A tleap script that builds the chain and sets N, CA, C and O, in Angstrom:
source leaprc.protein.ff14SB
mol = sequence {
  NLYS ASN LYS HIE ASN LEU LEU PHE LEU LYS
  LYS MET ASN ASP VAL TYR GLU GLN THR ARG
  SER PHE PHE ALA LEU GLU GLU GLU GLY THR
  LEU ARG LEU TYR ARG ARG ASN ALA ALA THR
  ARG ALA GLU LYS GLU GLY VAL GLU ARG ARG
  LEU ASN SER LYS LYS ASN VAL ASP ILE GLU
  TYR CYS TYR ASN ILE LYS LYS LYS LYS GLY
  ALA ALA VAL ASP ILE GLU GLN ALA CYS ARG
  VAL ILE LEU PHE LEU LEU ARG GLU SER PHE
  ALA PRO GLU ASP VAL SER ILE ARG THR PHE
  LEU GLN GLY LYS GLU VAL ILE GLU PHE GLY
  PRO ARG ALA ASN PHE ALA SER ALA TRP SER
  SER THR CYS ILE SER ILE CYS MET ALA PHE
  GLY GLY ASP THR LEU ALA GLY CILE
}
set mol.1.N position { 112.904 52.014 -33.380 }
set mol.1.CA position { 114.131 52.790 -33.479 }
set mol.1.C position { 114.922 52.399 -34.725 }
set mol.1.O position { 115.460 53.273 -35.404 }
set mol.2.N position { 115.005 51.110 -35.039 }
set mol.2.CA position { 115.728 50.679 -36.226 }
set mol.2.C position { 115.085 51.209 -37.498 }
set mol.2.O position { 115.779 51.567 -38.450 }
set mol.3.N position { 113.739 51.258 -37.513 }
set mol.3.CA position { 113.035 51.785 -38.682 }
set mol.3.C position { 113.386 53.258 -38.876 }
set mol.3.O position { 113.616 53.700 -40.002 }
set mol.4.N position { 113.428 54.019 -37.778 }
set mol.4.CA position { 113.804 55.431 -37.844 }
set mol.4.C position { 115.230 55.576 -38.377 }
set mol.4.O position { 115.496 56.440 -39.212 }
set mol.5.N position { 116.143 54.738 -37.898 }
set mol.5.CA position { 117.532 54.789 -38.351 }
set mol.5.C position { 117.652 54.475 -39.837 }
set mol.5.O position { 118.428 55.117 -40.545 }
set mol.6.N position { 116.883 53.484 -40.321 }
set mol.6.CA position { 116.905 53.141 -41.739 }
set mol.6.C position { 116.368 54.277 -42.596 }
set mol.6.O position { 116.928 54.574 -43.651 }
set mol.7.N position { 115.287 54.916 -42.152 }
set mol.7.CA position { 114.742 56.062 -42.894 }
set mol.7.C position { 115.736 57.210 -42.925 }
set mol.7.O position { 115.908 57.863 -43.955 }
set mol.8.N position { 116.387 57.455 -41.800 }
set mol.8.CA position { 117.400 58.506 -41.713 }
set mol.8.C position { 118.540 58.230 -42.693 }
set mol.8.O position { 118.959 59.124 -43.428 }
set mol.9.N position { 119.040 56.995 -42.706 }
set mol.9.CA position { 120.146 56.642 -43.603 }
set mol.9.C position { 119.738 56.750 -45.069 }
set mol.9.O position { 120.533 57.190 -45.899 }
set mol.10.N position { 118.501 56.353 -45.398 }
set mol.10.CA position { 118.029 56.463 -46.776 }
set mol.10.C position { 117.955 57.924 -47.200 }
set mol.10.O position { 118.368 58.272 -48.307 }
set mol.11.N position { 117.432 58.780 -46.327 }
set mol.11.CA position { 117.318 60.201 -46.647 }
set mol.11.C position { 118.699 60.819 -46.856 }
set mol.11.O position { 118.904 61.582 -47.799 }
set mol.12.N position { 119.647 60.488 -45.974 }
set mol.12.CA position { 121.005 61.013 -46.104 }
set mol.12.C position { 121.634 60.534 -47.402 }
set mol.12.O position { 122.335 61.293 -48.072 }
set mol.13.N position { 121.386 59.269 -47.763 }
set mol.13.CA position { 121.913 58.721 -49.002 }
set mol.13.C position { 121.298 59.421 -50.212 }
set mol.13.O position { 122.003 59.705 -51.180 }
set mol.14.N position { 119.978 59.707 -50.173 }
set mol.14.CA position { 119.313 60.421 -51.268 }
set mol.14.C position { 119.944 61.793 -51.493 }
set mol.14.O position { 120.205 62.178 -52.633 }
set mol.15.N position { 120.188 62.527 -50.419 }
set mol.15.CA position { 120.803 63.856 -50.524 }
set mol.15.C position { 122.202 63.721 -51.103 }
set mol.15.O position { 122.586 64.479 -51.994 }
set mol.16.N position { 122.962 62.760 -50.601 }
set mol.16.CA position { 124.325 62.565 -51.075 }
set mol.16.C position { 124.339 62.171 -52.548 }
set mol.16.O position { 125.125 62.716 -53.323 }
set mol.17.N position { 123.485 61.238 -52.945 }
set mol.17.CA position { 123.450 60.769 -54.331 }
set mol.17.C position { 123.020 61.878 -55.293 }
set mol.17.O position { 123.567 61.995 -56.390 }
set mol.18.N position { 122.047 62.688 -54.887 }
set mol.18.CA position { 121.606 63.805 -55.729 }
set mol.18.C position { 122.746 64.810 -55.898 }
set mol.18.O position { 122.974 65.313 -56.998 }
set mol.19.N position { 123.455 65.098 -54.819 }
set mol.19.CA position { 124.578 66.025 -54.868 }
set mol.19.C position { 125.698 65.443 -55.721 }
set mol.19.O position { 126.310 66.153 -56.519 }
set mol.20.N position { 125.961 64.167 -55.553 }
set mol.20.CA position { 127.007 63.493 -56.332 }
set mol.20.C position { 126.672 63.516 -57.823 }
set mol.20.O position { 127.545 63.798 -58.643 }
set mol.21.N position { 125.438 63.228 -58.180 }
set mol.21.CA position { 125.011 63.242 -59.587 }
set mol.21.C position { 125.166 64.631 -60.188 }
set mol.21.O position { 125.569 64.778 -61.342 }
set mol.22.N position { 124.845 65.642 -59.399 }
set mol.22.CA position { 124.968 67.028 -59.851 }
set mol.22.C position { 126.418 67.346 -60.204 }
set mol.22.O position { 126.679 67.919 -61.262 }
set mol.23.N position { 127.359 66.986 -59.342 }
set mol.23.CA position { 128.767 67.289 -59.595 }
set mol.23.C position { 129.356 66.421 -60.702 }
set mol.23.O position { 130.368 66.793 -61.294 }
set mol.24.N position { 128.754 65.285 -60.993 }
set mol.24.CA position { 129.244 64.408 -62.050 }
set mol.24.C position { 128.889 64.922 -63.444 }
set mol.24.O position { 129.515 64.522 -64.425 }
set mol.25.N position { 127.900 65.798 -63.543 }
set mol.25.CA position { 127.496 66.337 -64.842 }
set mol.25.C position { 128.574 67.242 -65.417 }
set mol.25.O position { 129.237 67.973 -64.681 }
set mol.26.N position { 128.747 67.193 -66.724 }
set mol.26.CA position { 129.740 68.042 -67.398 }
set mol.26.C position { 129.280 69.490 -67.530 }
set mol.26.O position { 130.083 70.414 -67.401 }
set mol.27.N position { 128.001 69.684 -67.783 }
set mol.27.CA position { 127.500 71.037 -68.048 }
set mol.27.C position { 127.209 71.792 -66.752 }
set mol.27.O position { 127.126 71.215 -65.668 }
set mol.28.N position { 127.058 73.104 -66.911 }
set mol.28.CA position { 126.701 73.925 -65.749 }
set mol.28.C position { 125.266 73.633 -65.362 }
set mol.28.O position { 124.484 73.132 -66.169 }
set mol.29.N position { 124.930 73.943 -64.141 }
set mol.29.CA position { 123.577 73.685 -63.683 }
set mol.29.C position { 123.373 74.201 -62.273 }
set mol.29.O position { 124.273 74.780 -61.664 }
set mol.30.N position { 122.172 73.977 -61.768 }
set mol.30.CA position { 121.827 74.415 -60.424 }
set mol.30.C position { 121.195 73.261 -59.663 }
set mol.30.O position { 120.302 72.580 -60.167 }
set mol.31.N position { 121.669 73.053 -58.451 }
set mol.31.CA position { 121.117 72.063 -57.537 }
set mol.31.C position { 120.442 72.818 -56.406 }
set mol.31.O position { 121.019 73.753 -55.850 }
set mol.32.N position { 119.230 72.420 -56.063 }
set mol.32.CA position { 118.525 73.046 -54.933 }
set mol.32.C position { 118.521 72.089 -53.756 }
set mol.32.O position { 118.078 70.945 -53.863 }
set mol.33.N position { 119.025 72.580 -52.626 }
set mol.33.CA position { 118.958 71.843 -51.372 }
set mol.33.C position { 118.212 72.706 -50.356 }
set mol.33.O position { 118.341 73.930 -50.358 }
set mol.34.N position { 117.442 72.067 -49.501 }
set mol.34.CA position { 116.611 72.769 -48.525 }
set mol.34.C position { 117.080 72.429 -47.118 }
set mol.34.O position { 117.455 71.293 -46.829 }
set mol.35.N position { 117.051 73.428 -46.256 }
set mol.35.CA position { 117.445 73.212 -44.855 }
set mol.35.C position { 116.377 73.807 -43.947 }
set mol.35.O position { 116.025 74.980 -44.070 }
set mol.36.N position { 115.872 72.995 -43.043 }
set mol.36.CA position { 114.886 73.475 -42.075 }
set mol.36.C position { 115.585 73.721 -40.739 }
set mol.36.O position { 116.741 73.346 -40.544 }
set mol.37.N position { 114.863 74.355 -39.834 }
set mol.37.CA position { 115.348 74.625 -38.475 }
set mol.37.C position { 116.655 75.413 -38.459 }
set mol.37.O position { 117.477 75.238 -37.559 }
set mol.38.N position { 116.846 76.273 -39.446 }
set mol.38.CA position { 118.080 77.050 -39.514 }
set mol.38.C position { 117.872 78.488 -39.046 }
set mol.38.O position { 118.828 79.162 -38.663 }
set mol.39.N position { 116.638 78.952 -39.075 }
set mol.39.CA position { 116.348 80.342 -38.707 }
set mol.39.C position { 116.334 80.509 -37.192 }
set mol.39.O position { 115.894 79.628 -36.453 }
set mol.40.N position { 116.818 81.646 -36.758 }
set mol.40.CA position { 116.776 81.956 -35.331 }
set mol.40.C position { 115.374 82.414 -34.953 }
set mol.40.O position { 114.555 82.715 -35.822 }
set mol.41.N position { 115.108 82.465 -33.677 }
set mol.41.CA position { 113.811 82.938 -33.184 }
set mol.41.C position { 113.574 84.386 -33.637 }
set mol.41.O position { 112.461 84.740 -34.025 }
set mol.42.N position { 114.619 85.221 -33.586 }
set mol.42.CA position { 114.495 86.619 -33.997 }
set mol.42.C position { 114.151 86.737 -35.480 }
set mol.42.O position { 113.339 87.578 -35.863 }
set mol.43.N position { 114.767 85.896 -36.318 }
set mol.43.CA position { 114.446 85.912 -37.750 }
set mol.43.C position { 112.991 85.529 -37.976 }
set mol.43.O position { 112.290 86.158 -38.769 }
set mol.44.N position { 112.547 84.502 -37.281 }
set mol.44.CA position { 111.167 84.042 -37.415 }
set mol.44.C position { 110.188 85.128 -36.978 }
set mol.44.O position { 109.200 85.382 -37.666 }
set mol.45.N position { 110.451 85.765 -35.850 }
set mol.45.CA position { 109.587 86.839 -35.367 }
set mol.45.C position { 109.606 88.032 -36.321 }
set mol.45.O position { 108.578 88.680 -36.520 }
set mol.46.N position { 110.754 88.324 -36.907 }
set mol.46.CA position { 110.858 89.413 -37.873 }
set mol.46.C position { 110.007 89.159 -39.107 }
set mol.46.O position { 109.350 90.072 -39.608 }
set mol.47.N position { 110.013 87.925 -39.599 }
set mol.47.CA position { 109.187 87.566 -40.757 }
set mol.47.C position { 107.716 87.677 -40.395 }
set mol.47.O position { 106.924 88.204 -41.177 }
set mol.48.N position { 107.339 87.188 -39.219 }
set mol.48.CA position { 105.938 87.269 -38.791 }
set mol.48.C position { 105.487 88.724 -38.699 }
set mol.48.O position { 104.365 89.048 -39.088 }
set mol.49.N position { 106.354 89.608 -38.185 }
set mol.49.CA position { 106.018 91.041 -38.107 }
set mol.49.C position { 105.852 91.644 -39.496 }
set mol.49.O position { 104.888 92.365 -39.754 }
set mol.50.N position { 106.805 91.343 -40.399 }
set mol.50.CA position { 106.726 91.898 -41.761 }
set mol.50.C position { 105.491 91.429 -42.501 }
set mol.50.O position { 104.927 92.167 -43.307 }
set mol.51.N position { 105.072 90.213 -42.232 }
set mol.51.CA position { 103.875 89.679 -42.878 }
set mol.51.C position { 102.602 90.080 -42.154 }
set mol.51.O position { 101.496 89.833 -42.634 }
set mol.52.N position { 102.772 90.707 -40.981 }
set mol.52.CA position { 101.634 91.087 -40.146 }
set mol.52.C position { 100.722 89.876 -39.941 }
set mol.52.O position { 99.505 89.942 -40.114 }
set mol.53.N position { 101.363 88.775 -39.568 }
set mol.53.CA position { 100.656 87.507 -39.479 }
set mol.53.C position { 100.517 87.036 -38.036 }
set mol.53.O position { 101.446 87.141 -37.235 }
set mol.54.N position { 99.358 86.527 -37.735 }
set mol.54.CA position { 99.131 85.911 -36.431 }
set mol.54.C position { 99.397 84.405 -36.505 }
set mol.54.O position { 99.377 83.708 -35.491 }
set mol.55.N position { 99.648 83.918 -37.722 }
set mol.55.CA position { 99.904 82.492 -37.916 }
set mol.55.C position { 101.332 82.158 -37.514 }
set mol.55.O position { 102.214 83.016 -37.501 }
set mol.56.N position { 101.531 80.899 -37.189 }
set mol.56.CA position { 102.870 80.400 -36.926 }
set mol.56.C position { 103.589 80.259 -38.269 }
set mol.56.O position { 103.072 79.614 -39.181 }
set mol.57.N position { 104.755 80.847 -38.395 }
set mol.57.CA position { 105.507 80.834 -39.646 }
set mol.57.C position { 106.611 79.789 -39.559 }
set mol.57.O position { 107.380 79.759 -38.598 }
set mol.58.N position { 106.680 78.933 -40.576 }
set mol.58.CA position { 107.781 77.980 -40.699 }
set mol.58.C position { 108.772 78.541 -41.709 }
set mol.58.O position { 108.377 79.089 -42.738 }
set mol.59.N position { 110.044 78.403 -41.416 }
set mol.59.CA position { 111.075 78.937 -42.301 }
set mol.59.C position { 112.025 77.820 -42.688 }
set mol.59.O position { 112.439 77.024 -41.846 }
set mol.60.N position { 112.364 77.765 -43.960 }
set mol.60.CA position { 113.429 76.893 -44.417 }
set mol.60.C position { 114.301 77.702 -45.360 }
set mol.60.O position { 113.842 78.652 -45.994 }
set mol.61.N position { 115.547 77.317 -45.441 }
set mol.61.CA position { 116.459 77.960 -46.380 }
set mol.61.C position { 116.542 77.099 -47.627 }
set mol.61.O position { 116.595 75.873 -47.541 }
set mol.62.N position { 116.554 77.740 -48.781 }
set mol.62.CA position { 116.741 77.044 -50.043 }
set mol.62.C position { 118.082 77.509 -50.605 }
set mol.62.O position { 118.303 78.703 -50.806 }
set mol.63.N position { 118.960 76.565 -50.853 }
set mol.63.CA position { 120.273 76.874 -51.409 }
set mol.63.C position { 120.284 76.490 -52.881 }
set mol.63.O position { 120.073 75.328 -53.227 }
set mol.64.N position { 120.528 77.461 -53.742 }
set mol.64.CA position { 120.689 77.217 -55.166 }
set mol.64.C position { 122.190 77.146 -55.425 }
set mol.64.O position { 122.877 78.167 -55.435 }
set mol.65.N position { 122.682 75.945 -55.631 }
set mol.65.CA position { 124.109 75.724 -55.816 }
set mol.65.C position { 124.383 75.696 -57.315 }
set mol.65.O position { 123.900 74.815 -58.027 }
set mol.66.N position { 125.157 76.658 -57.786 }
set mol.66.CA position { 125.432 76.795 -59.217 }
set mol.66.C position { 126.833 76.302 -59.525 }
set mol.66.O position { 127.808 76.696 -58.884 }
set mol.67.N position { 126.909 75.426 -60.525 }
set mol.67.CA position { 128.176 74.814 -60.912 }
set mol.67.C position { 128.649 75.386 -62.238 }
set mol.67.O position { 127.848 75.647 -63.136 }
set mol.68.N position { 129.963 75.579 -62.351 }
set mol.68.CA position { 130.563 76.050 -63.593 }
set mol.68.C position { 130.553 74.932 -64.636 }
set mol.68.O position { 130.596 73.747 -64.306 }
set mol.69.N position { 130.496 75.339 -65.883 }
set mol.69.CA position { 130.524 74.376 -66.979 }
set mol.69.C position { 131.944 73.860 -67.180 }
set mol.69.O position { 132.901 74.634 -67.229 }
set mol.70.N position { 132.064 72.534 -67.296 }
set mol.70.CA position { 133.333 71.908 -67.644 }
set mol.70.C position { 134.419 71.972 -66.587 }
set mol.70.O position { 135.573 71.670 -66.891 }
set mol.71.N position { 134.104 72.347 -65.380 }
set mol.71.CA position { 135.121 72.427 -64.335 }
set mol.71.C position { 135.523 71.019 -63.901 }
set mol.71.O position { 134.668 70.165 -63.668 }
set mol.72.N position { 136.828 70.787 -63.795 }
set mol.72.CA position { 137.322 69.503 -63.307 }
set mol.72.C position { 136.990 69.409 -61.821 }
set mol.72.O position { 137.174 70.372 -61.077 }
set mol.73.N position { 136.507 68.266 -61.399 }
set mol.73.CA position { 136.030 68.169 -60.021 }
set mol.73.C position { 136.327 66.788 -59.438 }
set mol.73.O position { 136.172 65.769 -60.112 }
set mol.74.N position { 136.749 66.771 -58.193 }
set mol.74.CA position { 136.808 65.548 -57.405 }
set mol.74.C position { 135.410 65.419 -56.801 }
set mol.74.O position { 135.081 66.097 -55.829 }
set mol.75.N position { 134.603 64.552 -57.380 }
set mol.75.CA position { 133.180 64.471 -57.030 }
set mol.75.C position { 132.969 64.189 -55.546 }
set mol.75.O position { 132.143 64.836 -54.902 }
set mol.76.N position { 133.706 63.234 -55.007 }
set mol.76.CA position { 133.525 62.879 -53.595 }
set mol.76.C position { 133.884 64.050 -52.684 }
set mol.76.O position { 133.169 64.339 -51.724 }
set mol.77.N position { 134.988 64.718 -52.987 }
set mol.77.CA position { 135.414 65.861 -52.174 }
set mol.77.C position { 134.398 66.996 -52.277 }
set mol.77.O position { 134.068 67.614 -51.265 }
set mol.78.N position { 133.899 67.280 -53.472 }
set mol.78.CA position { 132.909 68.343 -53.656 }
set mol.78.C position { 131.648 68.063 -52.850 }
set mol.78.O position { 131.096 68.972 -52.229 }
set mol.79.N position { 131.189 66.818 -52.852 }
set mol.79.CA position { 129.998 66.445 -52.077 }
set mol.79.C position { 130.233 66.642 -50.588 }
set mol.79.O position { 129.397 67.213 -49.887 }
set mol.80.N position { 131.375 66.167 -50.114 }
set mol.80.CA position { 131.669 66.297 -48.683 }
set mol.80.C position { 131.708 67.761 -48.253 }
set mol.80.O position { 131.156 68.116 -47.212 }
set mol.81.N position { 132.353 68.607 -49.043 }
set mol.81.CA position { 132.501 70.015 -48.667 }
set mol.81.C position { 131.150 70.726 -48.685 }
set mol.81.O position { 130.812 71.422 -47.729 }
set mol.82.N position { 130.380 70.564 -49.748 }
set mol.82.CA position { 129.075 71.234 -49.846 }
set mol.82.C position { 128.155 70.781 -48.710 }
set mol.82.O position { 127.529 71.613 -48.054 }
set mol.83.N position { 128.071 69.496 -48.479 }
set mol.83.CA position { 127.180 69.009 -47.428 }
set mol.83.C position { 127.683 69.399 -46.050 }
set mol.83.O position { 126.878 69.628 -45.147 }
set mol.84.N position { 128.990 69.481 -45.867 }
set mol.84.CA position { 129.549 69.959 -44.599 }
set mol.84.C position { 129.140 71.411 -44.354 }
set mol.84.O position { 128.799 71.785 -43.232 }
set mol.85.N position { 129.178 72.228 -45.414 }
set mol.85.CA position { 128.830 73.645 -45.262 }
set mol.85.C position { 127.350 73.856 -44.963 }
set mol.85.O position { 126.996 74.775 -44.224 }
set mol.86.N position { 126.486 73.023 -45.522 }
set mol.86.CA position { 125.043 73.253 -45.413 }
set mol.86.C position { 124.367 72.499 -44.272 }
set mol.86.O position { 123.303 72.910 -43.809 }
set mol.87.N position { 124.960 71.415 -43.819 }
set mol.87.CA position { 124.336 70.619 -42.762 }
set mol.87.C position { 124.732 71.121 -41.387 }
set mol.87.O position { 125.839 71.616 -41.174 }
set mol.88.N position { 123.814 70.982 -40.479 }
set mol.88.CA position { 124.103 71.232 -39.065 }
set mol.88.C position { 124.740 69.960 -38.518 }
set mol.88.O position { 124.252 68.861 -38.779 }
set mol.89.N position { 125.808 70.099 -37.773 }
set mol.89.CA position { 126.549 68.936 -37.270 }
set mol.89.C position { 125.671 67.953 -36.503 }
set mol.89.O position { 125.834 66.741 -36.638 }
set mol.90.N position { 124.737 68.471 -35.695 }
set mol.90.CA position { 123.941 67.595 -34.850 }
set mol.90.C position { 122.579 67.270 -35.449 }
set mol.90.O position { 121.788 66.559 -34.829 }
set mol.91.N position { 122.293 67.778 -36.645 }
set mol.91.CA position { 120.999 67.497 -37.279 }
set mol.91.C position { 121.159 67.419 -38.797 }
set mol.91.O position { 120.566 68.228 -39.512 }
set mol.92.N position { 121.940 66.472 -39.305 }
set mol.92.CA position { 122.139 66.389 -40.753 }
set mol.92.C position { 120.855 66.061 -41.506 }
set mol.92.O position { 120.767 66.295 -42.711 }
set mol.93.N position { 119.856 65.519 -40.804 }
set mol.93.CA position { 118.584 65.194 -41.461 }
set mol.93.C position { 117.776 66.436 -41.817 }
set mol.93.O position { 116.746 66.324 -42.482 }
set mol.94.N position { 118.215 67.608 -41.394 }
set mol.94.CA position { 117.501 68.845 -41.708 }
set mol.94.C position { 117.865 69.410 -43.074 }
set mol.94.O position { 117.415 70.501 -43.424 }
set mol.95.N position { 118.674 68.689 -43.860 }
set mol.95.CA position { 118.973 69.069 -45.242 }
set mol.95.C position { 118.344 68.029 -46.151 }
set mol.95.O position { 118.476 66.825 -45.932 }
set mol.96.N position { 117.652 68.522 -47.183 }
set mol.96.CA position { 116.920 67.615 -48.062 }
set mol.96.C position { 116.971 68.104 -49.505 }
set mol.96.O position { 117.263 69.270 -49.772 }
set mol.97.N position { 116.681 67.188 -50.431 }
set mol.97.CA position { 116.558 67.560 -51.835 }
set mol.97.C position { 115.125 68.000 -52.154 }
set mol.97.O position { 114.844 68.467 -53.258 }
set mol.98.N position { 114.229 67.848 -51.186 }
set mol.98.CA position { 112.834 68.280 -51.331 }
set mol.98.C position { 112.489 69.272 -50.219 }
set mol.98.O position { 113.024 69.206 -49.112 }
set mol.99.N position { 111.592 70.181 -50.544 }
set mol.99.CA position { 111.171 71.160 -49.555 }
set mol.99.C position { 110.472 70.480 -48.377 }
set mol.99.O position { 109.805 69.458 -48.538 }
set mol.100.N position { 110.634 71.057 -47.218 }
set mol.100.CA position { 109.941 70.569 -46.023 }
set mol.100.C position { 108.572 71.238 -45.894 }
set mol.100.O position { 107.797 70.892 -45.002 }
set mol.101.N position { 108.273 72.184 -46.768 }
set mol.101.CA position { 107.039 72.974 -46.668 }
set mol.101.C position { 105.973 72.541 -47.669 }
set mol.101.O position { 105.111 73.342 -48.034 }
set mol.102.N position { 106.017 71.307 -48.111 }
set mol.102.CA position { 105.029 70.835 -49.078 }
set mol.102.C position { 103.633 70.922 -48.485 }
set mol.102.O position { 103.412 70.582 -47.323 }
set mol.103.N position { 102.690 71.387 -49.307 }
set mol.103.CA position { 101.305 71.497 -48.877 }
set mol.103.C position { 101.009 72.748 -48.072 }
set mol.103.O position { 99.912 72.894 -47.534 }
set mol.104.N position { 101.970 73.646 -47.984 }
set mol.104.CA position { 101.782 74.884 -47.224 }
set mol.104.C position { 101.904 76.076 -48.165 }
set mol.104.O position { 102.502 75.985 -49.238 }
set mol.105.N position { 101.328 77.184 -47.742 }
set mol.105.CA position { 101.486 78.429 -48.495 }
set mol.105.C position { 102.935 78.886 -48.330 }
set mol.105.O position { 103.447 78.965 -47.213 }
set mol.106.N position { 103.593 79.188 -49.458 }
set mol.106.CA position { 105.020 79.523 -49.422 }
set mol.106.C position { 105.250 80.911 -49.990 }
set mol.106.O position { 104.721 81.264 -51.044 }
set mol.107.N position { 106.036 81.679 -49.286 }
set mol.107.CA position { 106.497 82.977 -49.759 }
set mol.107.C position { 108.013 82.921 -49.753 }
set mol.107.O position { 108.626 82.662 -48.718 }
set mol.108.N position { 108.621 83.164 -50.914 }
set mol.108.CA position { 110.080 83.141 -51.009 }
set mol.108.C position { 110.617 84.553 -50.989 }
set mol.108.O position { 110.059 85.451 -51.619 }
set mol.109.N position { 111.708 84.745 -50.260 }
set mol.109.CA position { 112.402 86.022 -50.323 }
set mol.109.C position { 113.871 85.782 -50.059 }
set mol.109.O position { 114.254 84.804 -49.415 }
set mol.110.N position { 114.676 86.675 -50.557 }
set mol.110.CA position { 116.120 86.558 -50.408 }
set mol.110.C position { 116.807 87.317 -51.519 }
set mol.110.O position { 116.156 88.025 -52.288 }
set mol.111.N position { 118.110 87.178 -51.610 }
set mol.111.CA position { 118.830 87.907 -52.658 }
set mol.111.C position { 118.452 87.379 -54.039 }
set mol.111.O position { 118.046 86.227 -54.186 }
set mol.112.N position { 118.588 88.219 -55.027 }
set mol.112.CA position { 118.323 87.812 -56.402 }
set mol.112.C position { 119.322 86.742 -56.809 }
set mol.112.O position { 120.439 86.683 -56.295 }
set mol.113.N position { 118.898 85.897 -57.741 }
set mol.113.CA position { 119.735 84.771 -58.167 }
set mol.113.C position { 121.062 85.233 -58.777 }
set mol.113.O position { 122.065 84.527 -58.677 }
set mol.114.N position { 121.074 86.402 -59.400 }
set mol.114.CA position { 122.305 86.883 -60.033 }
set mol.114.C position { 123.139 87.758 -59.093 }
set mol.114.O position { 124.128 88.353 -59.521 }
set mol.115.N position { 122.758 87.839 -57.836 }
set mol.115.CA position { 123.471 88.652 -56.848 }
set mol.115.C position { 124.415 87.761 -56.050 }
set mol.115.O position { 123.994 86.743 -55.500 }
set mol.116.N position { 125.684 88.138 -55.986 }
set mol.116.CA position { 126.674 87.369 -55.220 }
set mol.116.C position { 126.768 87.956 -53.813 }
set mol.116.O position { 127.368 89.011 -53.609 }
set mol.117.N position { 126.171 87.265 -52.854 }
set mol.117.CA position { 126.211 87.741 -51.473 }
set mol.117.C position { 127.567 87.430 -50.850 }
set mol.117.O position { 128.338 86.629 -51.380 }
set mol.118.N position { 127.846 88.065 -49.730 }
set mol.118.CA position { 129.090 87.802 -49.008 }
set mol.118.C position { 129.128 86.348 -48.542 }
set mol.118.O position { 130.184 85.716 -48.559 }
set mol.119.N position { 127.974 85.817 -48.126 }
set mol.119.CA position { 127.896 84.424 -47.682 }
set mol.119.C position { 128.264 83.486 -48.830 }
set mol.119.O position { 129.022 82.536 -48.634 }
set mol.120.N position { 127.730 83.748 -50.029 }
set mol.120.CA position { 128.028 82.936 -51.204 }
set mol.120.C position { 129.520 82.980 -51.529 }
set mol.120.O position { 130.134 81.947 -51.795 }
set mol.121.N position { 130.090 84.164 -51.506 }
set mol.121.CA position { 131.522 84.318 -51.793 }
set mol.121.C position { 132.371 83.554 -50.792 }
set mol.121.O position { 133.367 82.936 -51.168 }
set mol.122.N position { 131.993 83.589 -49.530 }
set mol.122.CA position { 132.731 82.854 -48.500 }
set mol.122.C position { 132.645 81.351 -48.746 }
set mol.122.O position { 133.652 80.651 -48.632 }
set mol.123.N position { 131.460 80.843 -49.082 }
set mol.123.CA position { 131.307 79.413 -49.369 }
set mol.123.C position { 132.174 79.001 -50.554 }
set mol.123.O position { 132.812 77.949 -50.524 }
set mol.124.N position { 132.198 79.815 -51.580 }
set mol.124.CA position { 133.012 79.497 -52.753 }
set mol.124.C position { 134.490 79.496 -52.378 }
set mol.124.O position { 135.245 78.640 -52.840 }
set mol.125.N position { 134.907 80.441 -51.550 }
set mol.125.CA position { 136.300 80.486 -51.094 }
set mol.125.C position { 136.666 79.238 -50.292 }
set mol.125.O position { 137.758 78.692 -50.450 }
set mol.126.N position { 135.752 78.790 -49.434 }
set mol.126.CA position { 135.995 77.573 -48.660 }
set mol.126.C position { 136.130 76.374 -49.591 }
set mol.126.O position { 137.027 75.549 -49.416 }
set mol.127.N position { 135.248 76.276 -50.574 }
set mol.127.CA position { 135.315 75.169 -51.530 }
set mol.127.C position { 136.629 75.199 -52.296 }
set mol.127.O position { 137.236 74.152 -52.523 }
set mol.128.N position { 137.074 76.379 -52.694 }
set mol.128.CA position { 138.348 76.501 -53.415 }
set mol.128.C position { 139.513 76.088 -52.523 }
set mol.128.O position { 140.469 75.477 -53.000 }
set mol.129.N position { 139.445 76.410 -51.244 }
set mol.129.CA position { 140.508 76.033 -50.307 }
set mol.129.C position { 140.611 74.513 -50.169 }
set mol.129.O position { 141.678 73.980 -49.864 }
set mol.130.N position { 139.490 73.825 -50.395 }
set mol.130.CA position { 139.486 72.368 -50.333 }
set mol.130.C position { 139.754 71.743 -51.697 }
set mol.130.O position { 139.534 70.547 -51.888 }
set mol.131.N position { 140.231 72.553 -52.651 }
set mol.131.CA position { 140.632 72.032 -53.941 }
set mol.131.C position { 139.539 71.994 -54.989 }
set mol.131.O position { 139.691 71.314 -56.004 }
set mol.132.N position { 138.452 72.696 -54.778 }
set mol.132.CA position { 137.377 72.679 -55.759 }
set mol.132.C position { 137.144 74.041 -56.383 }
set mol.132.O position { 136.882 75.018 -55.681 }
set mol.133.N position { 137.240 74.103 -57.692 }
set mol.133.CA position { 136.950 75.346 -58.404 }
set mol.133.C position { 135.734 75.117 -59.299 }
set mol.133.O position { 135.732 75.496 -60.470 }
set mol.134.N position { 134.710 74.498 -58.740 }
set mol.134.CA position { 133.568 74.080 -59.535 }
set mol.134.C position { 132.346 74.955 -59.392 }
set mol.134.O position { 131.462 74.929 -60.248 }
set mol.135.N position { 132.282 75.744 -58.304 }
set mol.135.CA position { 131.062 76.489 -58.028 }
set mol.135.C position { 131.091 77.885 -58.619 }
set mol.135.O position { 132.109 78.577 -58.581 }
set mol.136.N position { 129.945 78.285 -59.169 }
set mol.136.CA position { 129.773 79.647 -59.665 }
set mol.136.C position { 129.038 80.490 -58.639 }
set mol.136.O position { 129.114 81.718 -58.679 }
set mol.137.N position { 128.331 79.853 -57.725 }
set mol.137.CA position { 127.599 80.603 -56.702 }
set mol.137.C position { 126.732 79.700 -55.854 }
set mol.137.O position { 126.397 78.583 -56.249 }
set mol.138.N position { 126.375 80.196 -54.691 }
set mol.138.CA position { 125.435 79.506 -53.795 }
set mol.138.C position { 124.447 80.541 -53.299 }
set mol.138.O position { 123.547 80.214 -52.526 }
savepdb mol mol.pdb
quit
């Protein structure tokens, strides 16, 4: 059990440190974070139907977090807010800086990178409410 706890803490620290390093950079950029176990059963079944697949489909969400160039930022606050928005309260280990689908056939789909979805706009609004004007999109 202690070994599991140490691995969990290291993984959480890796995600936090990667996010912190991203916000510490002066230039604009994109950070990718992955979340597993976020899709509902209906979403999973819908993907399986669209793919006409008899295989079991695993789904993870990939968040491309885009930062504005030269934006003043409270790094600690930005990390807390972003990770709060993306992590599940009871399963923070389901967010990673690496894909959970390594070694598997991957098909990506979703909105185009230059498309601002309603979800992205809401996340940016939440970040701004917490005093951060650093994000260009999620």
